N, C-alpha and C positions, 0 to 999 in steps of 0.2 A: 386582523389576521394573525400576526405575531407567531407564537410558538408552533401552531398547527401548520402554517404555511412554511415555516423553517424546516419542519420535519418532512413535509411533502417535497420541498425543493431538494433536500439532502437525499431523500429516498429515490426520487426520480433521477437525479444526477448519478446515483449509484447504480443505475442501469449499466453504466460503463464498467462498474465493478462486477455486476452480474455477468457481463461478457468475459471479464477476466476469469471468473470461476468456471463459466461454461466452457470456454475454449481451453482452459487448463485441464478440466476434468473429462472432457469428451474423449480424449485419447485413451483414457483408462479403458473405456468400453470398445473403442475402435480397434485397439490392439488385441482385444479378446475376440474380435470377429474373425471367424474362420475364412470368410470370403475375402476380407481385407488382407489377411496373411497370405492367402493363396494368390490373390491378384498381384501383390507386390513381391511374391516369391521370397518370403521371409518367415521368421518366427518371433515370438514375443520377447525373447532375450537377446536378439541379435543387435549388432551395432547400428543397423538401419533404423530400428525402433528408437534407439538412443539419439540418432541423428534427427529424426522427425521431431522429438521433443526438444532437443538442444537448439535446433534452428528457430523454433518458436521463442525460446528464451533469449537466443541471440538477437533476433529481430526486436524483442522488447527492450534490450539494452539501448539500441539506437533510437527507438521510439521514445524512451524516457529522456534521453539526452536531448532529443529534438524538442521535447516539451519545454525545456529550459529557455528555448528561443521563442517558441510560439506563445507561451504564457505571457511573457513580457511584451511581446509585440501585438498580439491579437486579443489577449485577455484569457480568463479562465474558461468561460463558457464556450468560446469559439474553439479553443484547444480540444475540449471534449468532443465537440461536433466534428472536428477534423478527424479525430480518432474513430468516430462512428462511421465516417465515409470509408476510411481505409479498412476497417473491420469488415465491411460489406464486400469489398473487393477480395480480401483474403478468404472469406467464407466461400465465395463463388469458385475461386480457384481450387480450394480443397475438395469441395463436393464434386467438382467436374474433373478431377485429376484422372488422367489415363496413363500416367507413368510416374515414377518416383520423383523426377525432377520437378514436375508440375506440383506435386504434393509438397515438396520442400519449399518451393517458391511461395505457395499459398500459406504455409506455416510461418515463413519469415514475415510476410506482409501482415498476417494476423497478429504475430508477436509485436510487430512495429506498432500496430494500433493499440494493443493492450498495454504496451509499455507507455505509450502516450497518455492513455486514460488512467493508468494505475498511479501516475504521479500527479495528474491534474485534478482528478476528482476529490482526493482528500484535501488538497489546498483550497479548492472551491468551497467545500463543506466547512473547513476550518474558518475561512474568512467570513462566512455568513453566520456562523454559530454564535450563540450566547456563551460567555465564559463558563457559566454554571452547567451547561449541558453539552459542551464541546466534545467531551468524551463519548457521549451517546451519539451525537450527530456524526462525527467522523467514524465512530465505530460501526455505523451503517455500511461503511465500505466493506468491512470484513463480513458483515451480515449478508450482504448481497453477493459477495464472492461465494459464500457458503450456499446460498440459494442457487447460484449458477451451477455449482457442483451437483446439487440435488437434481436439478432439472436435466442436466447432461447425463447423469447416471441412469435416471429412469427412462429417459428417451432412448438411451443406449441399450438399456435392459429390454425394453419393448422391441426395438429393432433387432436385437440379438436373437429373437425368436423367429425372425424371417428365415427362409431356407438358406443353407450355406451356399447355394448357387446364386443368391440374390445380393446385389451390391447395395440394396436398401439397408442392409445391416450397418453400413458405415457412411454411405452418401447422405442419407436423410439427417442423421445427427449433425454432420458437418454443415449441411445446408441451413439448418434451423437458426444458425447464428445471424443470418441476414435480418430476421424479423426484429429482434431487440435492437439491432444497430439502426434500423430505419426509424423505429419508435423513438429512440434517443435523439437522433438527428433532427427529426421534425419537432418533437416535443420541447426541446430546449429553446426553440424560437420564442416561446412565450414565457420563458424563465428569465429573471433578471441577472445582470452581471454582478460579480462580487462588489460590495460597496467600497471596500478598500482599494480595489483596482480602479474603480471610477474616480475616487479621490486622487489616486496617483496620476491619472491622465487629465485631471483638471475638471471633471464633471461632478462638482460638489453638490449641486442642487439635486441631480438625479441620484447621487449616492445617498443623500439624506432621505429621499423618497423610498429608496430600496431598504435603507436601514430601518425606517419606521415600519415598513411592510413586514420585515423580518422579525421585529422585536416588540412592536407596540402591543400593550395589553389593556390600554385605556387608563392606566394609573401610573405609568412609569415615564412620563414625558421628561421629567427632570433627569432621570438616568440616561435617557436617549440623548439629550442635549450634552450632558457631561461626557458620556462615552464617545459620542461622535467627535466632540472637541478634542478629546485625548487621542483618538485615532488620527484625526486630521493633523494635529500638531506633531505627532510622532512621524507621520509620513512626510511632513514638511521638513523636519529635521533630517530624515534619511535621504530625501531628495537633494539636500544641500551637499551630500557626498556624492558627486557625480562620477561614479566609476563605471567602466564598461568592460565587457569581457568576463572570462571565467577565472583568471588567475587571482584577482583580488580576494576572492573568498578563501583561497589557500594562503594568502600572504598576511591578511589582517587577523590577528590572534582571536579576537572575540567572534569573528565570523568562522574562522577555521575550527574553533572548539565546537560550535554548534553544528557545523557540517560533519565533523567526526561523530558526534552523538547521533545525528540522523542516519548516517551511513552505517554505523555499528549496529543500531537497533534492527536494521534490515538484514545485515549479515547474520546477526544472532538468530533472527527469525528463520533464515534458511538452514542454519546449523542445528535447529531443533530436529531436522529430518522430516518435517511434516510434508513438505512438497515431494520428497522422494516417495513417501507413502501414497500421496495423492496421485502421482503419476503411475506408480508401479505396484499398487496394492494387490492387483489380481495375481501378479507374480508371487507376492508374499503369501497370499491365500493358497495358491497352488502348492507352495512348499509346506503348508500346514495340512494339505490333503483336500482342500476345497477347490474343485476344478469346474470348468465349463460354466453352465448357467448359475451354479451355486456361488462361484467366485464373484460373478457380476452382481448377484443378489446381495451378497455380503458387502460388496463395495457400495451398493445403493443404500444399505442401512448405515454404513459408516458415514456416508456423506450427509445423512440426516442429523446425526448426533451433534456434529460441530455447530451448525447454525442454531439449533435449539439452545445449546449451552451459551453460545455467543449472545443471543438475544437477551437471555436472562442477565448476563454479565453487564452488557452495555446499558440496560435499562435500570438495574437495581444496584449495581456495585461500582462500576468504573469511576463515575464522578464523585463517589463517596470515599473510596479507599485510595484513589490516585493511580500512579503509573508504576513506581518502583517496586512496591511490595508484590503486586501480581506478577511482574516480570521475574522477580527472584523465586517466587513460588513456582512459576511455570518452568523455569530452567531446571530447578531441582526435581520437580515432579516428572517432567518428561525424561530426564536422565534416569530416574529410577525405573520408569516404565520401559525404556529401551533396554536397560540391563536385564530386566526380567524377561523381556521378549527374546533377547539373545540366549539366555540360559534355557528357556523353554524350547527354542529351536534346536539348540545343541543336543538335547536329549530326545528329539523327535525329528530327526533329519529326513526320514522317509514319509512323515506325515500320517503314520498309521495309528498313533496313540490318540484316540478321539478326545479324551479329557484334556490332554496337554494341548491339542490343537485348538480346542475351544478357549482355553486359557490364553493361548497366543493371540487369538482374535480379540479377546478382552483387552489385552495390553495395547494392541494397535488402536482399538477404540479409545482407550484411556489417553493416548497421546493426543487424539483429536479433541477430547474434552478439556484436557489441561491447556492445550494450545489456545482453545477458544476462551479460556479464562485468563489469558495472559497475552502472549505475543500476537495472536491473531488480530484483535482489534487495536492493541496498544502500539504495535509497530507503525500503523498508519497515523494514529493520533499523535504520538510523540514526535514522529518525523515532521509532520505538517505544522505542528504548533510551535516548534522551537526555532524555525528559520526566520530571521528578520526579513522585513519587506524588501530590503535592498538586494537580497540574494534568494528570495523565496522561490522564484521560478527555477533558477539555475541550481540552487541548493537541493531542492526536492528532486530535480531531474538527476543530479549526480547520485544522491543517496538511493533513489529507486533504481536507476540504471546500473550502477556499479554494485551497491550493497545487496540489492535484491536480485536483479535479473542476470548479472554477470555470474554471480555465485550459483544461481539456479541453473544457468547454462552448463556449468561444470558438472553439477550433480546429475542433471538430466542425461548427459552423455555417458558418464561413468557408472551410474547406478545399476542399469540392467546387467552390465558386465560384472560389476562387483557382486551383485546378488546371485549371479550364476556361478561365480568362481569362489569367493570367500564366504558366501552365504551369510549365516547368522553373525559372523565376526564383524560384518559391516556396520552393525548397530553400535559397536563400541567406538567407531570414529566420531559419531555425534555425541555420545555420552561423555567421552574424554574431553572434547572441545568445550562442552558446557561446564564441566568441572574445573578445567584449567583456565579458561578464558572468560566465558560468558558471565558466570556467577560473580567472580571477583570484580570484573569491570563494572557491572551494574551496581554492585554494592558500594563501590568506592567512588564512582564518578558520575553516574546518572543523577539528574535532578528531578525533584517533584514539581509538577506543573499543574496539578488539579485546581480547577476553578479560578485560574488566573487568566486575565485577558491576554491577547497576543502581545499587547504593548507592555503589560506587567511582566511577561516572560522575558522581555528585553532586559529589564532590571535584574532578573534572576541570573542572567548570564554575563552581565557587565562585571567589571573588576575595578577596584580602586586600591592602589598600593599593593597589588598582587593578591588581594583577598576578595572573596565573593561577597556581593552585596546581599544583605539579609532582606528578604521581601516580607516584612511584617506590615501591619496596618498603618503604622506611623510613616514608614518609608513610602508606601503607596500614596498616602494622602499628601505628603510633601511633594512627590513627583507630579501628582495631578495639579497641585497648586502652582508649581513651577510652569507647567504647560499652559494653565489658564493665564498666567501672567505674560508668558511669551505671546499667546494669541491676542491678548488685550493690547499689548504695547505695539505689536507688529502687524495687526490685522490690515490686509491690503498692501503690505510691504514684504520685502524679503526678510526672512528671519536671520538676524546677524548676531554679533556678540558671541554668545556661547557656541552657536553653530559654526561661526568662522573658526574659532579655536579648535573645535572638534574636527572639522574637515581638514584644517591645516595639519593637525597631528597625524591624521590618517594619510594625507598626501605625502608626508615625510617618510612614510614606511614603504612607498611604492615609487617606481620610476614614473616619470611624467607621461610615458606612453600608455599607461593604464587608465588615464583619465581622458574625458572627452573634450577637455579644453573649455568647458562652460565656466562662466564667472561664478565664484563663490564669495 
């Protein structure tokens, strides 16, 4: 089965990401529905619209943080399934809403589900992926987010043609979310759990079966045995450090560094401004003179551009050029596009200059293209691959919940107000942040992780005498040989010696209350 099954598994799991994109994008068309605005007695730039989007992002914050608990306790696969159940409940409440309170509760619950799946799906994919194709495999997260946006837009566009007296304009697009939620919930029953999680809970035989199913090609049995041994030994080492709770990942330097990297890449993704466009692009097109059905149609075309570009990038580029260079390119390119957009809007404030308006749409589309060649897929890949197993669940939960969703909540609330009051000047907020913070931070501190196994990335972030360890071929071979020796000497026993020294060193950095009291 090997690679084909690995791709199928990652794509099917990314149905959770499809829901992320669909539920995020569906409100673009819902707020363009005249029946919706009339029903809730509001307009597209009111604080009520901001609240509807902000409650979704706010719910996602708690969903992401909850995932840190469920992933460690129930596993990766079951966490995604829990998210699918919650998503179904949220969809029913939204489509059946008869007042604003019911809509807001539905959005909170839907956000809770999406937050849970947005942090668990990339981890599930990363732990199942081959090192040489992990960028592509985890990049499918962003691909399916984009597909979700496409489907939501065109369903919304079709329903927008219903009479303004019909609530089908917005109830059907909101109800559609139930279908993929149920498909994901049921389909995952036949999918395997992550082999790394199975090793962690002591199911090594099942883990090897899954590992072979994911990676065997008929001629790589030696690699499978070697890689599985390396994973098993690394997990055994990390299990020797018996820490509980959330505070250790802030206290222990090598964990804190990786947590900061994972969180920052999510913050920087939000500060590209792309989600503000995703939520409120119809408002932006109105400012450029495209109103009514035209605005929804342009939004539909916009949502197609990103996924096409993203697919090209994750298939042909990401695992070849790495992570850092595309991020730097993305930050610089998006900054230029946003500055151009602001300038064009400043000389066309009533949207009557046709040529300038078309150019404005071009630069909004450019943001989507550049984002799909950089932050779109890489934010999920980099975050999920750099977290060590000991904090992978909680680390990804924090990075997604705080770095992605909490920041998204802020901009979801303030953006319609800002676009209404300061208009084109709002674009400079994102451009300035990229220039002053994003580009220097990535250039100076982010690490290149392409084609390294998750265990080799551990080496990349380790430090000896205050200096980073160089992950060259010789270093990797020596580390593999060390792990083989540990496994040979200690098979069937507790790993001692080096592990005792390592765990004792970490214990000294924390109060005793942070540990579970297990013997080391």
